Structures are given as structure tokens and as C-alpha cells.
C-alpha positions, 0 to 999 in steps of 0.5 A, a space after each residue: 759801383 758802391 753807393 756812398 751812404 751820406 746819411 751816416 754823417 748827415 741825418 738832416 739832409 732830406 733833399 739832394 741831387 744824385 747820379 743814377 749809376 745803375 738800374 734794373 731793366 724795368 727802371 723801377 730799382 735804381 742805384 745812385 752814386 750817393 744817397 741820404 735814403 736810409 734802408 731797412 736795418 737794425 730795427 729801423 724801417 726804411 725812408 720813403 720819398 721821391 726820386 724825380 717824381 717817382 715815389 720811393 716805396 722801399 730802400 734795400 741794403 744790398 751790401 755794397 749798394 743801396 737799391 731805391 725801389 720806385 713806383 714807376 720807372 724814371 729816365 733821367 740819369 741825374 735825379 732830384 731826391 726828396 726824403 719824407 722828412 716827417 717820417 725820417 725825423 720820427 724815426 730819428 726820435 724813436 731810435 735816439 730815444 731807444 738808445 737813451 732808454 736802453 742806456 738808463 735801463 742798463 745803468 739803473 737795473 742792469 737790464 741789457 737790451 736784446 732787441 729793438 723794433 720800431 713799428 708804425 705806431 709804437 716801438 719795442 725793446 726786449 730786455 734780458 730780465 724776467 721781471 720789470 716792476 711798475 716803480 722801475 718803469 716810472 724811475 726809468 721814464 723820469 730819468 730819461 725825460 730828465 736827460 731829454 730836458 738837458 739837451 745832451 749832444 749825440 755825437 757820431 764817430 767812426 772807430 776801428 772795431 779792434 780798438 773801440 772802447 766803452 760800448 754798451 754792447 760789443 759789436 761782432 763786426 770788424 773794420 770801421 764801426 760807426 759809433 753813436 754817443 750820448 755824451 757821457 751816457 752811452 756809446 753804441 755801434 749803430 748805423 741808424 739815423 739820430 737827432 743832434 741832441 736829446 732835446 730833439 727826442 722829445 718826451 719819452 713815454 713807456 706805454 707798457 710791458 709784457 713777458 716774452 720768451 722768459 724776458 720782458 718787452 716794453 713798448 714806448 713812444 717818443 717825441 711827436 708820437 708821445 704827444 699824439 698818443 697822450 692827446 688820444 689817451 686824454 680824449 678817450 678819458 674825457 669822452 668816458 668822463 663825459 658819458 659818466 657825467 664825472 670829471 676825468 679825475 673822478 672817473 676811476 672812483 666812479 667805476 665801482 658804482 657803475 659796475 654795481 649798477 650794471 650787475 644789478 641791471 643784468 640780474 633784473 634782466 635775467 630775472 625777467 627773461 626767466 619769468 617770460 620763459 616760464 610764462 611762455 612755457 607754461 602756456 606751451 605745456 597747457 597746449 601740449 597734450 600728453 602722449 600715450 606714455 603720459 608725457 608732455 613734449 615740446 620741440 623747439 627749432 632755433 637757429 642757434 642754442 642761446 640762453 633764451 632757448 635754454 631758459 625755455 627748455 628748463 621752464 617747460 621741464 619744470 612742469 610734471 611729466 615733461 620733456 623739451 627738445 631744442 634743435 639748432 641749425 648752426 652748428 647742428 646741436 641739441 639741448 634736452 630738458 626732462 622733468 624729474 618724473 619723466 622717466 628719462 635720463 637726459 644726459 645718458 640717453 643723449 650721450 648714447 645717441 650722439 656717440 652712435 651718430 658721430 656727435 658728442 655731448 651729455 649732461 645731467 639726468 634733467 638737462 643735457 646738450 651736445 653737438 651733431 656731426 651733421 643734421 642726419 642725426 637729428 631724427 635719431 635724437 627725436 626718436 630717442 626722446 619719444 618725439 615723432 618724425 613729423 613733430 614740429 
């Protein structure tokens, strides 16, 4: 039995009674004689709600019939249905807003809408253009909200596909088309749910744009979503302004000075870290007795190769006749620093030994680093730079 799609003519009814005409064995997929529940279609998500106490978790268009997927089975053949009105009206605002926005973008700039997707937080339109300038976004947004304030009616009609005229985008369907018209502005074949007039769309806000597949995709929100996002944006702005002790309107111009202070602080920190590394490495150098070849060696074991390890190695090798080797555990890696008079080319030696052990790396004559395939190559690296097997 065919399901009567009552939402086609009435998007505002969200509580109704219907008769169960079929269901699956487990009772969790139910078919009604009529429904106001909208199934996922045309970029618009399905409605949710309740059928006689059981939650409707999905609504599926199966062609002639519409399936209501339930959280639990129901026994009654006559059901009391209730649609989640907040979700439904939100979808109506976004979908009607998309029709209006698409119509304006086509009218002003000739940009055709290629696809539409309604997400849980934002909706998107993909436009048939390679570029969309910021001033075009502003102009389109202003025009859309002007039409919203005018409370232009949205009309629903059913017309023969063979004779229908003035559609924004031609439909490939045959038979009877459901046409949504924003009076004097747009006519589109559409099966979705829509508001009665543009005022119910509420404010429309274009959130941004990006290039995809040689086209432009814009992100937008309408109605309650736009208010919610604006409130969130303002709260973020107010919090940042409070943290920076400036009024919100002065926040942007305060950033250059803040950025400079951060850069200065980072430079000071880096300078102090280098001084500490030099101080500690000088102490280590004094404690490291020269080997038979006259070189002072320092082996450091670290969990990871970080900036502090690098600074320590460089500082140690700033002394004469010095080699510092840093071994890291995760991932297995190595860094070596050699003084210019150490008689070792750090990059060449390390590159050769790592290649032999399945690793890779290299560098200059005084500083090199690389990665090992596993810890088995660590001993070979130590020996290549004159460190004993048991040296800590």
C-alpha cells in the first residue's frame, strides 16, 4: 500500500493519528497509511519523533512507501504520532533559506547551485563558479536578508513536468512535480519541507567559503541557527577581549602588539634555554675526561629528540675536541654534534651507518641526525663515533 505523503501539502502538522498498514517481523520498521514524517531526501535529513511511545530514529523513502524505523516495536494498529517540531522547523528554515540564497546568487552573479547539504550545525551549497569574492558574499547576504524582512510568501503547487515553466533548475523527473515558489523570485522543483513566508526563515548568515573540485562551496546558517552561532561568536569575542583587557571593538588592533610581546618572550626564552644548555654542557665537558684519541665525549639518552637535547648537544660540541651523541627511544633516533676539530664528519659518518642498519639521516660535518629502523642499530652508531658499548 502506498504511503500518503501528507508533508507535501502541510509542513506544519507535527502531531497526527495514522493507521499501521505493514511492519517488519521485529515490529521496528513500520509503514503507515499516511505520514507527516519527512524521509531523508534532497539534501535534507529525516525527521525524528515518536510513534505511540516508541522513538522514530530514521525515516526511509522506499519509493511507494515510507518506513518509520523505531527504537522498539509497537503493537497498536492505530498510532499517535508526534514529530520533533524544533528539528523539523529548523530544517524548514535551512531549506527555504537555501532556495532564497541560491536564487539570489543566480540572479546577481549567474552562479548555479550544483548541490545542497544540510548538516547538524551548518548547511552548504556548492556553486558552479571558480571564485567568490568577499564583496559578493556581502552583497548576496544583504539581499537575502532584505527579502527575509519583506515576508515574501512561499507557495506550493503541483505541475506537470512536461509543461512546467520558469524553474531555476530544470528537473529530470517526469509526471507531476512539486514546485516551491518564492513569489516573484524563485521556482524550484522540490520535495522538502518549507516555511510559509521568507520572514520565518529568520536571519541568514554566510559563514565562509572554500574551493572544492574547481567550484566554490559556501557555508551558511539560517534562523535560530544563525542567532545561536552569532551568540556563540560574540561570547568568544567578549572572552578574548576580557582576557586582553580591551573592548571587543579594539580587539583586532590589539593583536599586533600582543604578537610582538609573544615573539619577544619566545626570543628571551630561547636565549635563556641556550644559556642553560651551555652552562650544563660546559660542566659536562669539564667532567668528561679526554679519551685516548684526545676527544671529550658525552652520551645523552632521552625519551624523544627535542629542542633541549639539540641545544645541549650543540653547546657541548662548541668546546674543542668534543662529540655529543643523543639517543632517543621513541621513535628510535639519533643526533650527533661534533666540534670542528673533532676529526669526524658527523653527517657523512651517520648517513653511512644508518644506511647499513636500515635507517636514514644525515646532516653537516658538525651536526647530523636520523632515524633507526629499530634499537638494534644504536650500538653501531655509538661505535662509529668512538663511544664504548657500556658508556652511559
